[in-house]
C-alpha positions as CSV (number, residue, x, y, z in Angstrom):
1,M,-13.6,93.7,-64.9
2,T,-10.3,92.8,-67.1
3,N,-9.6,91.0,-62.9
4,S,-12.8,88.7,-63.2
5,V,-11.9,87.6,-66.6
6,D,-8.2,86.7,-66.4
7,R,-9.1,84.4,-63.2
8,R,-12.5,82.9,-65.4
9,V,-9.7,82.3,-67.6
10,R,-6.6,80.7,-65.4
11,A,-9.7,79.1,-63.4
12,S,-10.9,77.5,-66.4
13,Q,-7.0,76.5,-67.7
14,K,-6.7,75.4,-64.3
15,R,-9.5,72.7,-65.1
16,Q,-8.1,71.7,-67.7
17,R,-5.1,70.9,-66.2
18,L,-6.5,69.1,-63.9
19,M,-8.9,66.9,-66.3
20,A,-5.4,66.2,-68.4
21,A,-3.7,64.3,-65.1
22,A,-6.8,62.8,-63.9
23,A,-6.6,61.2,-67.4
24,R,-2.7,60.4,-67.2
25,V,-2.3,59.8,-63.9
26,L,-5.8,57.2,-63.9
27,H,-4.1,55.7,-66.5
28,E,-0.8,55.1,-65.2
29,Q,-2.1,53.9,-62.0
30,G,-5.5,52.8,-61.8
31,V,-8.3,53.7,-60.2
32,E,-7.7,52.9,-56.6
33,R,-4.4,53.3,-56.3
34,T,-4.4,57.0,-57.2
35,T,-5.3,59.9,-54.6
36,L,-6.5,63.4,-55.5
37,A,-2.9,64.6,-54.3
38,D,-0.9,62.8,-57.4
39,I,-3.3,63.9,-59.9
40,A,-2.9,67.9,-57.9
41,R,0.6,66.8,-58.7
42,E,0.7,65.6,-62.1
43,A,-1.4,69.4,-62.7
44,D,0.7,71.1,-60.8
45,V,-1.9,72.6,-58.7
46,P,-2.0,73.1,-54.9
47,V,-4.3,69.8,-53.6
48,G,-6.4,72.3,-51.6
49,N,-7.7,74.0,-54.6
50,V,-8.9,70.6,-56.5
51,Y,-12.2,70.3,-54.1
52,Y,-12.8,73.5,-55.3
53,Y,-13.5,72.4,-58.9
54,F,-14.5,68.4,-58.3
55,K,-15.3,67.1,-54.6
56,T,-14.2,63.3,-55.3
57,K,-11.9,61.5,-56.6
58,D,-15.4,59.8,-58.5
59,E,-15.9,63.2,-60.5
60,L,-12.0,63.5,-61.4
61,V,-12.5,59.8,-62.7
62,R,-15.5,61.5,-64.9
63,A,-13.7,64.2,-65.7
64,A,-10.7,61.9,-67.1
65,L,-13.8,59.5,-69.7
66,G,-14.0,63.4,-70.4
67,E,-11.1,63.8,-72.0
68,H,-10.8,59.9,-73.3
69,T,-13.9,60.9,-75.0
70,A,-12.3,64.0,-76.2
71,H,-9.3,62.5,-77.6
72,L,-11.4,60.2,-79.4
73,D,-13.7,62.5,-81.4
74,Q,-10.2,65.0,-82.1
75,L,-8.6,61.5,-83.6
76,T,-12.2,60.4,-85.7
77,A,-12.3,64.4,-86.7
78,R,-8.8,64.5,-88.5
79,L,-9.3,60.3,-89.6
80,D,-12.6,61.9,-91.0
81,R,-10.9,63.7,-93.5
82,L,-9.9,61.2,-95.4
83,P,-11.9,60.4,-98.1
84,D,-12.1,56.5,-98.2
85,P,-13.7,54.9,-95.5
86,R,-11.3,52.2,-95.5
87,D,-8.7,54.5,-95.4
88,R,-9.9,55.7,-92.0
89,L,-10.3,53.2,-90.3
90,K,-6.3,51.7,-91.2
91,A,-5.0,55.0,-89.9
92,L,-7.2,54.4,-87.1
93,V,-4.6,50.9,-86.6
94,E,-2.2,52.8,-87.3
95,A,-3.0,55.9,-85.0
96,W,-3.2,52.3,-81.9
97,V,-0.1,50.8,-83.2
98,E,2.1,54.5,-82.5
99,Q,1.0,54.1,-78.5
100,R,2.3,50.7,-79.0
101,E,4.7,52.0,-75.9
102,V,2.8,53.3,-73.8
103,A,0.4,50.2,-74.5
104,A,3.1,47.9,-73.2
105,R,3.4,49.8,-70.5
106,Y,-0.2,50.6,-69.5
107,G,-2.9,49.1,-71.3
108,C,-5.6,50.7,-73.5
109,P,-5.9,54.2,-71.2
110,T,-10.7,53.2,-71.9
111,G,-9.9,49.6,-71.9
112,T,-8.2,49.4,-68.3
113,L,-10.5,52.1,-66.8
114,A,-13.3,50.2,-68.1
115,A,-12.5,47.1,-66.6
116,E,-11.2,48.2,-63.4
117,L,-14.4,50.5,-62.9
118,G,-16.1,47.2,-64.3
119,K,-15.2,45.5,-60.6
120,R,-17.1,48.0,-58.5
121,T,-19.5,46.5,-56.3
122,D,-21.0,49.6,-56.5
123,G,-21.9,49.8,-60.3
124,S,-20.8,53.5,-60.6
125,L,-19.2,55.0,-63.7
126,D,-18.5,52.1,-65.5
127,A,-21.5,52.8,-67.9
128,E,-19.8,55.5,-68.1
129,A,-16.6,54.4,-69.5
130,G,-18.4,51.5,-71.7
131,A,-20.2,54.8,-73.6
132,V,-16.5,55.9,-74.9
133,I,-15.9,52.0,-76.1
134,R,-19.4,52.2,-77.9
135,R,-18.4,55.6,-79.1
136,L,-16.4,54.4,-80.6
137,L,-17.7,51.4,-81.5
138,D,-20.7,53.9,-83.4
139,W,-17.9,55.6,-85.3
140,A,-15.9,52.7,-87.1
141,A,-19.3,50.7,-87.6
142,R,-20.6,53.7,-89.6
143,Q,-16.8,53.6,-91.9
144,F,-17.9,50.0,-92.5
145,R,-21.1,50.7,-93.1
146,E,-19.9,53.7,-96.2
147,M,-17.5,50.8,-97.2
148,R,-21.0,48.6,-98.9
149,L,-19.5,45.7,-98.3
150,S,-20.9,42.6,-100.1
151,G,-20.1,39.3,-98.5
152,A,-17.6,38.5,-100.8
153,N,-15.0,36.3,-99.2
154,H,-17.3,36.0,-95.8
155,G,-17.2,31.9,-96.4
156,E,-20.4,30.1,-95.5
157,G,-23.5,32.6,-96.3
158,A,-21.3,34.3,-98.5
159,D,-24.3,35.7,-100.2
160,E,-25.1,37.8,-96.9
161,P,-23.4,41.0,-96.8
162,Y,-21.5,41.9,-93.4
163,D,-22.7,43.3,-90.7
164,P,-21.1,46.8,-90.4
165,D,-21.9,46.8,-86.5
166,D,-19.9,43.2,-86.1
167,L,-17.0,44.2,-88.3
168,A,-16.7,47.2,-85.6
169,V,-16.7,44.7,-82.9
170,T,-14.2,42.6,-84.7
171,L,-12.2,45.6,-84.6
172,V,-12.3,46.9,-81.3
173,S,-12.0,43.6,-80.0
174,G,-8.4,43.3,-82.0
175,Y,-7.4,46.2,-80.8
176,Q,-8.0,45.4,-76.9
177,G,-6.4,42.0,-77.2
178,M,-3.5,43.2,-78.4
179,S,-3.5,46.5,-75.7
180,L,-3.9,43.7,-73.3
181,L,-1.2,41.1,-74.4
182,A,1.5,43.8,-75.5
183,N,0.5,45.3,-71.5
184,A,0.8,41.7,-69.8
185,L,4.0,40.4,-71.8
186,R,5.2,44.0,-71.8
187,D,5.9,43.6,-75.5
188,P,5.1,46.8,-77.8
189,G,6.1,44.2,-80.6
190,V,2.6,43.1,-80.1
191,M,0.8,46.2,-81.1
192,T,2.9,46.5,-84.6
193,R,2.2,42.8,-85.8
194,E,-1.4,43.0,-84.8
195,G,-1.7,46.3,-86.2
196,A,-0.5,44.4,-89.5
197,R,-3.1,41.8,-89.0
198,L,-6.2,43.9,-88.4
199,A,-5.1,46.1,-91.8
200,G,-4.8,43.6,-93.7
201,W,-8.2,41.7,-92.6
202,L,-9.5,45.4,-93.7
203,D,-7.6,45.2,-97.0
204,S,-9.2,41.7,-97.9
205,L,-12.7,43.7,-96.6
206,R,-14.5,43.1,-99.7
């Protein structure tokens, strides 16, 4: 019985290592350039064992998306401990800026994967990549909704309240844009500067 439990634990750990390795390698190399052997090597797992857990590269891509979802959920769970929704959003921006070196080198993990999968002619997995970004948008919209913004300083139509979903799109678009530019220019300072602008924008909302 003990040996059986140990085998299951080891198998679970090996699968988790492969999932984490898939997320890292696919982010760094992209889907087309990555092989199962690359992921096996990163996970320190014999390449022949990979097929026991994942039959195709697409299954590993799906596993990587699962890792991105798990990381996002862990991050937002930590942010949810903050009492103020504006502080949660600003802390999210800070977390993005903290990853500026990685963003400058490889771009946003989920955004770059979604862009690559979106170019596939078979349309496979692109909806799943989009679902991870939708999860972030939904979380951000909840924070804006909690802020109960009146629309003051909203410009024309200032008597109209802000739309939380639109604000979430603006925030996440800002993140994707600064990640893309930081990567294209190989300049992590873009993340720092644009992150400060996003934080200032969040402070300006009333």
